[in-house]
matplotlib code that plots the C-alpha trace (Angstrom):
import matplotlib.pyplot as plt

x = [1.7, 0.1, 1.6, 3.6, 0.8, -0.9, -4.5, -6.2, -10.0, -11.8, -15.5, -18.0, -20.3, -19.1, -20.7, -19.0, -15.7, -16.0, -16.8, -14.0, -11.5, -12.4, -12.1, -8.8, -7.2, -8.3, -6.1, -3.1, -3.4, -2.7, -5.7, -6.2, -9.5, -10.7, -14.3, -14.0, -12.1, -9.9, -9.0, -8.3, -5.8, -4.0, -3.9, -2.7, 0.2, 1.2, 0.7, 1.9, -0.6, 0.0, -3.7, -6.5, -10.2, -12.4, -16.1, -17.5, -20.1, -18.1, -19.6, -17.1, -16.1, -16.8, -14.8, -13.8, -12.3, -10.4, -9.1, -7.8, -6.1, -4.5, -3.3, -1.5, 1.1, 0.5, 0.8, -0.8, -3.6, -7.1, -10.2, -13.5, -16.2, -19.6, -23.3, -23.4, -24.0, -24.3, -21.6, -20.9, -20.0, -17.5, -16.0, -15.6, -13.9, -11.6, -10.7, -9.9, -7.2, -8.9, -7.7, -10.8, -14.4, -16.5, -20.2, -22.1, -23.3, -20.1, -18.9, -16.0, -14.3, -14.4, -13.2, -10.2, -9.5, -9.5, -7.3, -4.8, -4.7, -4.1, -1.4, 0.4, 0.4, 3.1, 5.3, 5.1, 5.9, 8.9, 10.2, 9.6, 11.5, 11.6, 10.0, 6.4, 5.6, 2.1, 0.9, 3.1, 4.0, 6.9, 7.2, 10.6, 10.0, 13.7, 13.8, 10.2, 9.7, 7.0, 7.4, 5.2, 6.7, 10.0, 8.9, 8.6, 5.0, 4.4, 2.3, 1.4, 2.4, -1.1, -1.4, 2.0, 1.1, -2.2, -0.5, 2.1, -0.6, -2.5, 0.6, 2.0, -1.2, -1.8, -5.0, -6.2, -9.5, -8.7, -11.7, -12.5, -11.9, -8.5, -7.2, -8.4, -6.7, -3.4, -3.2, -5.0, -5.0, -7.6, -9.5, -10.5, -11.5, -15.2, -14.5, -14.4, -15.2, -11.5, -10.6, -12.8, -11.1, -7.6, -8.3, -9.7, -6.5, -4.3, -6.5, -6.1, -2.3, -1.5, -4.3, -4.3, -8.1, -9.2, -12.9, -12.2, -9.5, -7.4, -5.4, -7.3, -10.5, -13.6, -15.2, -18.7, -19.6, -16.5, -13.3, -10.6, -8.3, -5.0, -4.3, -0.8]
y = [-25.2, -22.1, -22.8, -19.6, -17.4, -15.3, -14.0, -11.5, -11.7, -8.4, -9.4, -8.7, -11.7, -14.8, -17.3, -15.8, -15.7, -19.4, -20.4, -18.4, -19.5, -23.1, -22.8, -21.0, -23.2, -26.3, -25.0, -24.4, -20.7, -19.3, -17.2, -14.4, -12.7, -9.2, -8.3, -4.6, -2.0, -0.7, -4.3, -5.0, -2.2, -3.4, -7.0, -5.9, -3.9, -6.9, -9.8, -8.2, -10.4, -11.5, -11.0, -9.0, -10.0, -7.0, -6.6, -3.2, -3.1, -3.1, -1.9, 0.9, 2.2, 1.9, -0.7, 1.9, 4.0, 1.0, 0.2, 3.8, 3.6, 0.3, 1.6, 4.5, 2.0, -1.5, -2.9, -6.2, -7.2, -6.5, -8.6, -7.0, -9.5, -7.7, -8.1, -4.8, -5.6, -2.1, -1.3, 2.1, 0.4, -1.9, 1.1, 3.2, 0.3, -0.5, 3.2, 3.4, 0.8, -2.7, -5.2, -7.3, -7.6, -10.7, -10.4, -12.5, -15.1, -16.5, -19.9, -21.6, -22.2, -18.6, -17.4, -19.7, -18.7, -15.0, -15.6, -17.6, -14.9, -12.1, -13.8, -14.8, -11.3, -9.8, -12.9, -12.6, -8.9, -9.5, -12.4, -10.8, -7.6, -5.5, -8.1, -9.5, -12.5, -13.7, -15.9, -15.2, -11.8, -10.3, -6.8, -5.4, -2.3, -1.3, -1.1, 0.0, -2.8, -5.3, -8.5, -11.3, -14.7, -12.9, -10.2, -6.6, -5.2, -1.5, 0.2, 3.9, 5.9, 5.6, 1.9, 1.2, 3.4, 1.5, -1.8, -0.8, 0.2, -3.1, -5.3, -3.7, -4.9, -8.5, -9.9, -6.5, -5.1, -1.6, 0.7, 2.8, 6.0, 4.8, 3.7, 6.9, 9.0, 7.0, 7.0, 10.1, 12.3, 13.7, 15.7, 12.5, 10.4, 10.1, 9.5, 5.7, 5.3, 6.0, 3.2, 0.7, 1.6, 1.2, -2.1, -3.4, -2.3, -4.1, -7.3, -7.1, -6.8, -9.1, -11.7, -15.1, -14.6, -11.0, -12.1, -14.3, -12.5, -14.5, -11.6, -8.3, -9.3, -7.1, -6.6, -5.5, -2.0, -1.7, -1.8, -4.3, -7.0, -8.2, -11.9, -13.3]
z = [16.0, 17.7, 21.2, 21.1, 19.9, 22.7, 22.2, 24.4, 24.3, 25.5, 25.8, 28.5, 27.8, 29.8, 27.4, 24.3, 26.2, 27.1, 23.5, 21.9, 24.5, 24.1, 20.3, 20.3, 23.0, 21.0, 18.2, 20.6, 21.2, 24.6, 25.6, 28.2, 29.0, 30.0, 30.6, 30.2, 28.2, 31.0, 32.1, 28.5, 28.3, 31.4, 30.1, 26.7, 28.3, 30.5, 28.1, 24.8, 22.8, 19.2, 18.5, 20.2, 19.8, 20.9, 21.3, 20.4, 23.1, 26.3, 29.7, 30.4, 27.0, 23.3, 21.5, 18.9, 21.7, 23.0, 19.5, 19.1, 22.5, 21.7, 18.3, 19.9, 21.2, 19.9, 16.3, 17.2, 14.9, 16.2, 15.2, 16.1, 17.3, 17.4, 17.0, 15.2, 11.5, 10.0, 7.4, 9.0, 12.3, 10.5, 8.6, 11.8, 13.6, 10.7, 10.2, 13.9, 13.5, 13.6, 11.1, 10.6, 11.6, 12.4, 13.2, 15.9, 15.5, 13.9, 12.7, 14.5, 11.2, 10.2, 13.6, 13.3, 9.7, 10.6, 13.6, 11.5, 8.8, 11.2, 13.2, 10.0, 8.8, 11.0, 10.5, 6.8, 6.9, 9.1, 7.0, 3.6, 4.4, 1.2, -1.0, -1.3, -3.5, -4.4, -7.2, -10.2, -8.9, -7.0, -5.6, -4.8, -2.7, -2.5, -6.3, -6.8, -9.3, -10.0, -12.0, -13.1, -14.1, -14.1, -16.6, -15.6, -15.2, -15.9, -13.3, -13.2, -10.1, -8.6, -9.4, -7.7, -4.7, -4.2, -4.6, -1.9, 0.6, 0.1, 0.0, 3.2, 5.0, 4.0, 5.5, 6.8, 5.6, 4.2, 4.0, 0.9, 2.9, 4.2, 0.8, -0.8, 1.8, 1.6, -2.2, -3.5, -0.4, 2.1, -0.6, -2.4, 0.6, -0.5, -4.2, -4.1, -7.8, -8.5, -6.3, -8.1, -11.4, -10.0, -8.2, -11.5, -13.3, -10.7, -11.1, -14.9, -14.6, -11.6, -11.1, -12.9, -13.4, -13.0, -12.9, -9.9, -8.0, -5.4, -4.1, -4.4, -2.5, -2.4, 1.1, -0.1, 1.1, 3.2, 1.1, 0.0, 1.4, 0.0, 0.4, -0.4]

ax = plt.figure().add_subplot(projection="3d")
ax.plot(x, y, z, "-o")
ax.set_aspect("equal")
plt.show()
């Protein structure tokens, strides 16, 4: 079912490239490779991939620099694949424009799950247009309305703004700093305690079981991810 989905893998370790390529091709993806950042940019421009998988430690440039360059002209989802496990490395990569982050060593099942989630994301966005539905909830962006089981849900201005930012990026890990800037503005980018309060309010109003959320997922130490 993934025959039409093209993946570009930008990774300098041949063994990792072989493993990732074999796994993805086994699921029907079409895979191209690049062993450096500069080659990756050329391949990305030529292949127009549906998903990019990028290593942070490339021989000719930092992966974060590559992500920023890609983001200046491409909206294709980017999955970081890196041995760096520090939260700050993840946050910098995600704030630079990456969509998700997987640390080495990684499980085959998790790699495939992340790839499926990211490639579905753009398709869902295109198909849904001005509406997003999840669980018992529907958001109508054109009317600025939210309903649950057909009944209107009252959200404050900030709650609605936060919901819109998350819902516009399904499957993408959104860092605390990014969400704070988008919803509250640059002056509040480090005040993430506001964010915890408002995510909790959205869970109370929109999740079936707020204590075990299915849609507003915490990425510990990094931020939040919205799942349809």
